TORKOL-4160 file (C-alpha; in steps of 0.2 Angstrom, whole numbers, padded with zeros to 4 digits, m for minus):
349
<pt num="1" X="0142" Y="m0216" Z="0385"/>
<pt num="2" X="0146" Y="m0198" Z="0385"/>
<pt num="3" X="0136" Y="m0197" Z="0369"/>
<pt num="4" X="0121" Y="m0204" Z="0377"/>
<pt num="5" X="0122" Y="m0192" Z="0391"/>
<pt num="6" X="0124" Y="m0178" Z="0379"/>
<pt num="7" X="0108" Y="m0183" Z="0370"/>
<pt num="8" X="0099" Y="m0186" Z="0386"/>
<pt num="9" X="0103" Y="m0168" Z="0392"/>
<pt num="10" X="0098" Y="m0161" Z="0375"/>
<pt num="11" X="0082" Y="m0170" Z="0375"/>
<pt num="12" X="0078" Y="m0164" Z="0393"/>
<pt num="13" X="0082" Y="m0146" Z="0387"/>
<pt num="14" X="0069" Y="m0147" Z="0373"/>
<pt num="15" X="0056" Y="m0154" Z="0385"/>
<pt num="16" X="0059" Y="m0139" Z="0396"/>
<pt num="17" X="0059" Y="m0127" Z="0382"/>
<pt num="18" X="0042" Y="m0134" Z="0377"/>
<pt num="19" X="0035" Y="m0133" Z="0394"/>
<pt num="20" X="0041" Y="m0115" Z="0395"/>
<pt num="21" X="0033" Y="m0110" Z="0378"/>
<pt num="22" X="0016" Y="m0117" Z="0383"/>
<pt num="23" X="0013" Y="m0105" Z="0397"/>
<pt num="24" X="0020" Y="m0091" Z="0386"/>
<pt num="25" X="0008" Y="m0096" Z="0372"/>
<pt num="26" X="m0007" Y="m0096" Z="0383"/>
<pt num="27" X="m0002" Y="m0079" Z="0391"/>
<pt num="28" X="0000" Y="m0071" Z="0374"/>
<pt num="29" X="m0017" Y="m0078" Z="0369"/>
<pt num="30" X="m0025" Y="m0072" Z="0384"/>
<pt num="31" X="m0018" Y="m0054" Z="0382"/>
<pt num="32" X="m0023" Y="m0054" Z="0364"/>
<pt num="33" X="m0041" Y="m0060" Z="0368"/>
<pt num="34" X="m0041" Y="m0046" Z="0382"/>
<pt num="35" X="m0036" Y="m0033" Z="0370"/>
<pt num="36" X="m0049" Y="m0038" Z="0358"/>
<pt num="37" X="m0063" Y="m0038" Z="0371"/>
<pt num="38" X="m0057" Y="m0021" Z="0378"/>
<pt num="39" X="m0056" Y="m0014" Z="0360"/>
<pt num="40" X="m0073" Y="m0021" Z="0356"/>
<pt num="41" X="m0080" Y="m0014" Z="0372"/>
<pt num="42" X="m0074" Y="0003" Z="0368"/>
<pt num="43" X="m0081" Y="0002" Z="0351"/>
<pt num="44" X="m0098" Y="m0004" Z="0356"/>
<pt num="45" X="m0100" Y="0008" Z="0371"/>
<pt num="46" X="m0090" Y="0023" Z="0365"/>
<pt num="47" X="m0095" Y="0026" Z="0347"/>
<pt num="48" X="m0111" Y="0030" Z="0337"/>
<pt num="49" X="m0108" Y="0014" Z="0327"/>
<pt num="50" X="m0107" Y="0004" Z="0342"/>
<pt num="51" X="m0123" Y="0011" Z="0349"/>
<pt num="52" X="m0132" Y="0007" Z="0333"/>
<pt num="53" X="m0126" Y="m0011" Z="0334"/>
<pt num="54" X="m0132" Y="m0013" Z="0352"/>
<pt num="55" X="m0149" Y="m0006" Z="0346"/>
<pt num="56" X="m0149" Y="m0019" Z="0332"/>
<pt num="57" X="m0145" Y="m0033" Z="0344"/>
<pt num="58" X="m0160" Y="m0028" Z="0355"/>
<pt num="59" X="m0171" Y="m0026" Z="0340"/>
<pt num="60" X="m0166" Y="m0044" Z="0334"/>
<pt num="61" X="m0171" Y="m0051" Z="0351"/>
<pt num="62" X="m0188" Y="m0042" Z="0350"/>
<pt num="63" X="m0190" Y="m0049" Z="0333"/>
<pt num="64" X="m0188" Y="m0067" Z="0339"/>
<pt num="65" X="m0202" Y="m0064" Z="0352"/>
<pt num="66" X="m0192" Y="m0071" Z="0366"/>
<pt num="67" X="m0197" Y="m0060" Z="0381"/>
<pt num="68" X="m0187" Y="m0070" Z="0393"/>
<pt num="69" X="m0171" Y="m0063" Z="0386"/>
<pt num="70" X="m0176" Y="m0045" Z="0387"/>
<pt num="71" X="m0171" Y="m0043" Z="0405"/>
<pt num="72" X="m0153" Y="m0045" Z="0399"/>
<pt num="73" X="m0154" Y="m0031" Z="0387"/>
<pt num="74" X="m0150" Y="m0018" Z="0400"/>
<pt num="75" X="m0132" Y="m0024" Z="0399"/>
<pt num="76" X="m0132" Y="m0017" Z="0381"/>
<pt num="77" X="m0143" Y="m0001" Z="0383"/>
<pt num="78" X="m0150" Y="0010" Z="0396"/>
<pt num="79" X="m0168" Y="0010" Z="0400"/>
<pt num="80" X="m0172" Y="0026" Z="0390"/>
<pt num="81" X="m0165" Y="0018" Z="0374"/>
<pt num="82" X="m0175" Y="0002" Z="0377"/>
<pt num="83" X="m0191" Y="0012" Z="0379"/>
<pt num="84" X="m0187" Y="0022" Z="0364"/>
<pt num="85" X="m0185" Y="0005" Z="0354"/>
<pt num="86" X="m0201" Y="m0001" Z="0361"/>
<pt num="87" X="m0210" Y="0015" Z="0356"/>
<pt num="88" X="m0203" Y="0014" Z="0338"/>
<pt num="89" X="m0210" Y="m0004" Z="0336"/>
<pt num="90" X="m0227" Y="m0001" Z="0344"/>
<pt num="91" X="m0230" Y="0017" Z="0339"/>
<pt num="92" X="m0221" Y="0020" Z="0323"/>
<pt num="93" X="m0222" Y="0036" Z="0313"/>
<pt num="94" X="m0233" Y="0033" Z="0298"/>
<pt num="95" X="m0238" Y="0041" Z="0282"/>
<pt num="96" X="m0254" Y="0039" Z="0272"/>
<pt num="97" X="m0252" Y="0033" Z="0254"/>
<pt num="98" X="m0258" Y="0045" Z="0241"/>
<pt num="99" X="m0273" Y="0037" Z="0232"/>
<pt num="100" X="m0276" Y="0041" Z="0214"/>
<pt num="101" X="m0295" Y="0040" Z="0211"/>
<pt num="102" X="m0292" Y="0043" Z="0192"/>
<pt num="103" X="m0281" Y="0027" Z="0190"/>
<pt num="104" X="m0288" Y="0015" Z="0178"/>
<pt num="105" X="m0290" Y="m0004" Z="0183"/>
<pt num="106" X="m0276" Y="m0014" Z="0175"/>
<pt num="107" X="m0281" Y="m0027" Z="0163"/>
<pt num="108" X="m0278" Y="m0045" Z="0169"/>
<pt num="109" X="m0262" Y="m0053" Z="0162"/>
<pt num="110" X="m0263" Y="m0068" Z="0151"/>
<pt num="111" X="m0253" Y="m0084" Z="0156"/>
<pt num="112" X="m0249" Y="m0075" Z="0173"/>
<pt num="113" X="m0238" Y="m0089" Z="0179"/>
<pt num="114" X="m0226" Y="m0087" Z="0165"/>
<pt num="115" X="m0226" Y="m0068" Z="0167"/>
<pt num="116" X="m0221" Y="m0069" Z="0185"/>
<pt num="117" X="m0202" Y="m0066" Z="0188"/>
<pt num="118" X="m0192" Y="m0072" Z="0202"/>
<pt num="119" X="m0174" Y="m0064" Z="0205"/>
<pt num="120" X="m0161" Y="m0069" Z="0218"/>
<pt num="121" X="m0149" Y="m0058" Z="0228"/>
<pt num="122" X="m0135" Y="m0065" Z="0238"/>
<pt num="123" X="m0126" Y="m0055" Z="0251"/>
<pt num="124" X="m0114" Y="m0060" Z="0265"/>
<pt num="125" X="m0128" Y="m0058" Z="0277"/>
<pt num="126" X="m0144" Y="m0065" Z="0268"/>
<pt num="127" X="m0151" Y="m0072" Z="0252"/>
<pt num="128" X="m0166" Y="m0063" Z="0245"/>
<pt num="129" X="m0180" Y="m0069" Z="0233"/>
<pt num="130" X="m0189" Y="m0056" Z="0224"/>
<pt num="131" X="m0205" Y="m0060" Z="0215"/>
<pt num="132" X="m0213" Y="m0048" Z="0203"/>
<pt num="133" X="m0231" Y="m0050" Z="0199"/>
<pt num="134" X="m0237" Y="m0039" Z="0184"/>
<pt num="135" X="m0255" Y="m0039" Z="0188"/>
<pt num="136" X="m0259" Y="m0032" Z="0206"/>
<pt num="137" X="m0278" Y="m0037" Z="0204"/>
<pt num="138" X="m0272" Y="m0055" Z="0206"/>
<pt num="139" X="m0265" Y="m0053" Z="0223"/>
<pt num="140" X="m0277" Y="m0057" Z="0238"/>
<pt num="141" X="m0278" Y="m0062" Z="0256"/>
<pt num="142" X="m0281" Y="m0081" Z="0259"/>
<pt num="143" X="m0285" Y="m0085" Z="0277"/>
<pt num="144" X="m0284" Y="m0102" Z="0286"/>
<pt num="145" X="m0300" Y="m0113" Z="0286"/>
<pt num="146" X="m0295" Y="m0122" Z="0302"/>
<pt num="147" X="m0302" Y="m0117" Z="0319"/>
<pt num="148" X="m0289" Y="m0111" Z="0331"/>
<pt num="149" X="m0275" Y="m0117" Z="0319"/>
<pt num="150" X="m0266" Y="m0110" Z="0304"/>
<pt num="151" X="m0262" Y="m0118" Z="0288"/>
<pt num="152" X="m0245" Y="m0119" Z="0279"/>
<pt num="153" X="m0243" Y="m0107" Z="0264"/>
<pt num="154" X="m0244" Y="m0122" Z="0252"/>
<pt num="155" X="m0261" Y="m0126" Z="0258"/>
<pt num="156" X="m0267" Y="m0108" Z="0258"/>
<pt num="157" X="m0262" Y="m0106" Z="0240"/>
<pt num="158" X="m0269" Y="m0123" Z="0235"/>
<pt num="159" X="m0286" Y="m0119" Z="0243"/>
<pt num="160" X="m0287" Y="m0103" Z="0233"/>
<pt num="161" X="m0281" Y="m0111" Z="0217"/>
<pt num="162" X="m0267" Y="m0099" Z="0217"/>
<pt num="163" X="m0250" Y="m0101" Z="0209"/>
<pt num="164" X="m0239" Y="m0091" Z="0221"/>
<pt num="165" X="m0238" Y="m0082" Z="0237"/>
<pt num="166" X="m0230" Y="m0076" Z="0253"/>
<pt num="167" X="m0235" Y="m0076" Z="0272"/>
<pt num="168" X="m0244" Y="m0060" Z="0277"/>
<pt num="169" X="m0250" Y="m0055" Z="0295"/>
<pt num="170" X="m0245" Y="m0060" Z="0312"/>
<pt num="171" X="m0254" Y="m0070" Z="0325"/>
<pt num="172" X="m0255" Y="m0072" Z="0344"/>
<pt num="173" X="m0243" Y="m0086" Z="0350"/>
<pt num="174" X="m0244" Y="m0086" Z="0369"/>
<pt num="175" X="m0238" Y="m0104" Z="0370"/>
<pt num="176" X="m0224" Y="m0101" Z="0358"/>
<pt num="177" X="m0229" Y="m0116" Z="0347"/>
<pt num="178" X="m0232" Y="m0106" Z="0331"/>
<pt num="179" X="m0249" Y="m0114" Z="0327"/>
<pt num="180" X="m0255" Y="m0098" Z="0318"/>
<pt num="181" X="m0273" Y="m0099" Z="0324"/>
<pt num="182" X="m0277" Y="m0082" Z="0331"/>
<pt num="183" X="m0274" Y="m0068" Z="0319"/>
<pt num="184" X="m0271" Y="m0050" Z="0325"/>
<pt num="185" X="m0275" Y="m0033" Z="0319"/>
<pt num="186" X="m0285" Y="m0029" Z="0304"/>
<pt num="187" X="m0288" Y="m0043" Z="0291"/>
<pt num="188" X="m0299" Y="m0040" Z="0276"/>
<pt num="189" X="m0301" Y="m0053" Z="0262"/>
<pt num="190" X="m0312" Y="m0051" Z="0247"/>
<pt num="191" X="m0320" Y="m0035" Z="0255"/>
<pt num="192" X="m0325" Y="m0044" Z="0271"/>
<pt num="193" X="m0318" Y="m0040" Z="0288"/>
<pt num="194" X="m0311" Y="m0055" Z="0296"/>
<pt num="195" X="m0302" Y="m0047" Z="0311"/>
<pt num="196" X="m0301" Y="m0030" Z="0319"/>
<pt num="197" X="m0291" Y="m0024" Z="0334"/>
<pt num="198" X="m0300" Y="m0030" Z="0349"/>
<pt num="199" X="m0315" Y="m0033" Z="0338"/>
<pt num="200" X="m0317" Y="m0014" Z="0335"/>
<pt num="201" X="m0319" Y="m0008" Z="0317"/>
<pt num="202" X="m0316" Y="0010" Z="0322"/>
<pt num="203" X="m0298" Y="0007" Z="0329"/>
<pt num="204" X="m0285" Y="0012" Z="0317"/>
<pt num="205" X="m0270" Y="0000" Z="0313"/>
<pt num="206" X="m0255" Y="0001" Z="0302"/>
<pt num="207" X="m0259" Y="m0009" Z="0286"/>
<pt num="208" X="m0255" Y="m0014" Z="0269"/>
<pt num="209" X="m0269" Y="m0017" Z="0257"/>
<pt num="210" X="m0276" Y="m0016" Z="0240"/>
<pt num="211" X="m0290" Y="m0006" Z="0232"/>
<pt num="212" X="m0302" Y="m0015" Z="0220"/>
<pt num="213" X="m0292" Y="m0006" Z="0205"/>
<pt num="214" X="m0276" Y="m0014" Z="0211"/>
<pt num="215" X="m0268" Y="0001" Z="0220"/>
<pt num="216" X="m0258" Y="m0004" Z="0235"/>
<pt num="217" X="m0259" Y="0007" Z="0250"/>
<pt num="218" X="m0252" Y="0008" Z="0267"/>
<pt num="219" X="m0255" Y="0019" Z="0282"/>
<pt num="220" X="m0265" Y="0020" Z="0298"/>
<pt num="221" X="m0283" Y="0015" Z="0295"/>
<pt num="222" X="m0298" Y="0008" Z="0304"/>
<pt num="223" X="m0307" Y="m0007" Z="0296"/>
<pt num="224" X="m0322" Y="0003" Z="0293"/>
<pt num="225" X="m0312" Y="0017" Z="0284"/>
<pt num="226" X="m0304" Y="0004" Z="0273"/>
<pt num="227" X="m0321" Y="m0004" Z="0268"/>
<pt num="228" X="m0327" Y="0014" Z="0264"/>
<pt num="229" X="m0311" Y="0017" Z="0253"/>
<pt num="230" X="m0315" Y="0001" Z="0243"/>
<pt num="231" X="m0301" Y="m0009" Z="0250"/>
<pt num="232" X="m0304" Y="m0028" Z="0246"/>
<pt num="233" X="m0289" Y="m0036" Z="0254"/>
<pt num="234" X="m0278" Y="m0030" Z="0269"/>
<pt num="235" X="m0268" Y="m0035" Z="0284"/>
<pt num="236" X="m0260" Y="m0026" Z="0299"/>
<pt num="237" X="m0241" Y="m0027" Z="0301"/>
<pt num="238" X="m0226" Y="m0015" Z="0298"/>
<pt num="239" X="m0215" Y="m0005" Z="0298"/>
<pt num="240" X="m0218" Y="0005" Z="0283"/>
<pt num="241" X="m0203" Y="0004" Z="0271"/>
<pt num="242" X="m0207" Y="0016" Z="0257"/>
<pt num="243" X="m0222" Y="0028" Z="0256"/>
<pt num="244" X="m0226" Y="0039" Z="0241"/>
<pt num="245" X="m0208" Y="0035" Z="0234"/>
<pt num="246" X="m0199" Y="0040" Z="0250"/>
<pt num="247" X="m0188" Y="0028" Z="0260"/>
<pt num="248" X="m0195" Y="0028" Z="0278"/>
<pt num="249" X="m0182" Y="0018" Z="0286"/>
<pt num="250" X="m0169" Y="0027" Z="0297"/>
<pt num="251" X="m0158" Y="0021" Z="0311"/>
<pt num="252" X="m0172" Y="0021" Z="0324"/>
<pt num="253" X="m0182" Y="0009" Z="0313"/>
<pt num="254" X="m0167" Y="m0002" Z="0310"/>
<pt num="255" X="m0163" Y="m0002" Z="0328"/>
<pt num="256" X="m0181" Y="m0007" Z="0333"/>
<pt num="257" X="m0182" Y="m0022" Z="0321"/>
<pt num="258" X="m0164" Y="m0028" Z="0321"/>
<pt num="259" X="m0159" Y="m0043" Z="0309"/>
<pt num="260" X="m0170" Y="m0057" Z="0304"/>
<pt num="261" X="m0178" Y="m0067" Z="0290"/>
<pt num="262" X="m0190" Y="m0054" Z="0282"/>
<pt num="263" X="m0205" Y="m0054" Z="0272"/>
<pt num="264" X="m0212" Y="m0038" Z="0263"/>
<pt num="265" X="m0222" Y="m0032" Z="0248"/>
<pt num="266" X="m0224" Y="m0016" Z="0238"/>
<pt num="267" X="m0230" Y="m0009" Z="0222"/>
<pt num="268" X="m0220" Y="0000" Z="0208"/>
<pt num="269" X="m0226" Y="0015" Z="0199"/>
<pt num="270" X="m0233" Y="0005" Z="0184"/>
<pt num="271" X="m0243" Y="m0006" Z="0196"/>
<pt num="272" X="m0232" Y="m0022" Z="0197"/>
<pt num="273" X="m0232" Y="m0030" Z="0214"/>
<pt num="274" X="m0215" Y="m0034" Z="0222"/>
<pt num="275" X="m0214" Y="m0047" Z="0235"/>
<pt num="276" X="m0197" Y="m0050" Z="0244"/>
<pt num="277" X="m0191" Y="m0063" Z="0257"/>
<pt num="278" X="m0174" Y="m0066" Z="0265"/>
<pt num="279" X="m0167" Y="m0080" Z="0275"/>
<pt num="280" X="m0158" Y="m0077" Z="0292"/>
<pt num="281" X="m0155" Y="m0082" Z="0310"/>
<pt num="282" X="m0141" Y="m0093" Z="0303"/>
<pt num="283" X="m0155" Y="m0106" Z="0299"/>
<pt num="284" X="m0154" Y="m0109" Z="0280"/>
<pt num="285" X="m0137" Y="m0103" Z="0278"/>
<pt num="286" X="m0126" Y="m0104" Z="0293"/>
<pt num="287" X="m0117" Y="m0088" Z="0289"/>
<pt num="288" X="m0133" Y="m0077" Z="0286"/>
<pt num="289" X="m0139" Y="m0067" Z="0301"/>
<pt num="290" X="m0154" Y="m0060" Z="0291"/>
<pt num="291" X="m0159" Y="m0043" Z="0284"/>
<pt num="292" X="m0162" Y="m0026" Z="0292"/>
<pt num="293" X="m0176" Y="m0015" Z="0287"/>
<pt num="294" X="m0165" Y="m0003" Z="0278"/>
<pt num="295" X="m0159" Y="m0019" Z="0268"/>
<pt num="296" X="m0177" Y="m0022" Z="0263"/>
<pt num="297" X="m0180" Y="m0004" Z="0259"/>
<pt num="298" X="m0165" Y="m0002" Z="0248"/>
<pt num="299" X="m0170" Y="m0018" Z="0238"/>
<pt num="300" X="m0187" Y="m0011" Z="0235"/>
<pt num="301" X="m0179" Y="0005" Z="0229"/>
<pt num="302" X="m0169" Y="m0005" Z="0216"/>
<pt num="303" X="m0185" Y="m0011" Z="0209"/>
<pt num="304" X="m0192" Y="0007" Z="0209"/>
<pt num="305" X="m0206" Y="0003" Z="0222"/>
<pt num="306" X="m0216" Y="0018" Z="0227"/>
<pt num="307" X="m0226" Y="0010" Z="0242"/>
<pt num="308" X="m0220" Y="m0005" Z="0253"/>
<pt num="309" X="m0222" Y="m0012" Z="0270"/>
<pt num="310" X="m0215" Y="m0026" Z="0280"/>
<pt num="311" X="m0225" Y="m0042" Z="0284"/>
<pt num="312" X="m0223" Y="m0055" Z="0298"/>
<pt num="313" X="m0205" Y="m0061" Z="0297"/>
<pt num="314" X="m0194" Y="m0073" Z="0307"/>
<pt num="315" X="m0200" Y="m0091" Z="0306"/>
<pt num="316" X="m0216" Y="m0086" Z="0297"/>
<pt num="317" X="m0206" Y="m0080" Z="0281"/>
<pt num="318" X="m0211" Y="m0091" Z="0267"/>
<pt num="319" X="m0212" Y="m0089" Z="0248"/>
<pt num="320" X="m0219" Y="m0102" Z="0235"/>
<pt num="321" X="m0221" Y="m0101" Z="0217"/>
<pt num="322" X="m0228" Y="m0116" Z="0206"/>
<pt num="323" X="m0227" Y="m0127" Z="0221"/>
<pt num="324" X="m0209" Y="m0124" Z="0224"/>
<pt num="325" X="m0203" Y="m0117" Z="0241"/>
<pt num="326" X="m0190" Y="m0104" Z="0236"/>
<pt num="327" X="m0181" Y="m0102" Z="0253"/>
<pt num="328" X="m0181" Y="m0114" Z="0268"/>
<pt num="329" X="m0191" Y="m0106" Z="0282"/>
<pt num="330" X="m0182" Y="m0103" Z="0299"/>
<pt num="331" X="m0194" Y="m0115" Z="0308"/>
<pt num="332" X="m0196" Y="m0134" Z="0312"/>
<pt num="333" X="m0213" Y="m0141" Z="0309"/>
<pt num="334" X="m0219" Y="m0158" Z="0301"/>
<pt num="335" X="m0223" Y="m0149" Z="0284"/>
<pt num="336" X="m0207" Y="m0139" Z="0284"/>
<pt num="337" X="m0215" Y="m0122" Z="0286"/>
<pt num="338" X="m0225" Y="m0112" Z="0299"/>
<pt num="339" X="m0243" Y="m0113" Z="0301"/>
<pt num="340" X="m0250" Y="m0096" Z="0296"/>
<pt num="341" X="m0266" Y="m0087" Z="0299"/>
<pt num="342" X="m0266" Y="m0079" Z="0282"/>
<pt num="343" X="m0255" Y="m0076" Z="0266"/>
<pt num="344" X="m0254" Y="m0065" Z="0251"/>
<pt num="345" X="m0259" Y="m0077" Z="0237"/>
<pt num="346" X="m0258" Y="m0074" Z="0218"/>
<pt num="347" X="m0274" Y="m0080" Z="0210"/>
<pt num="348" X="m0276" Y="m0080" Z="0191"/>
<pt num="349" X="m0292" Y="m0072" Z="0184"/>
């Protein structure tokens, strides 16, 4: 009987100790979390690195085109910083590409599809696909044939009898449905102006485009000036990543664009075209936030690109070669990719 009583007392003490430990555990956990929050807050709001992260977060929101969330950004940054980021996105510093009028037109490549190379770069924040096209005169703009609606990249490539391609310019999307029907800015295809800012061919816009000899140029040009220069294919977007061999991306550009799935293209000194896309927004890989503009510029530098510019990114980012989708786009549609107003398509001669 005494043994049972002793056991009962011992058991009761164990229960009491457990009950005492539980509140202690939660108190300790709360203190740890509070310390982490305060430490993180000090880092975010008292250091230059924290300021850049806050800028990147705002740029990421702007890249998603969700204006309903912008009002909360004043919790991250003062109005002056927010206005500076808007200004960097809407009125970026630009440089005109130097045009070489003595450059000879490159000869068309034979068995082009076999000569196109695709590399993969894996990082903790994104996966990138890099497609290298040896003949720049095979890269052209293909535009949707639908009225008021875009087409998936696969259809745009097929319609032009192409073998590869990436998405190109942006489009108006007031409903947020991503139907890609109304292209914006300058769009030139096969020497024909398909779109100009507000229908005005004299209004300059930041573009990436090709001269008839295969030279890729970027800068602020009007549609009229581009046609006069002999540009056959061009679209508006940005920002500039590399111009005349100089990296154009600094903290201000990075902050204005944040992290996202990316699309960009450029040209090496020998004329090869380099197209790069990345995943992001934790869509294809749940650990991948996406790439920054400095990430893109650094990749182009590794491939010795001398002129490069960003294209529409986010859910529009898509790359196809020989009918194969190389990364899953960050969008949900019936066809598994966004409907686009236009695309850069590789069309064999």
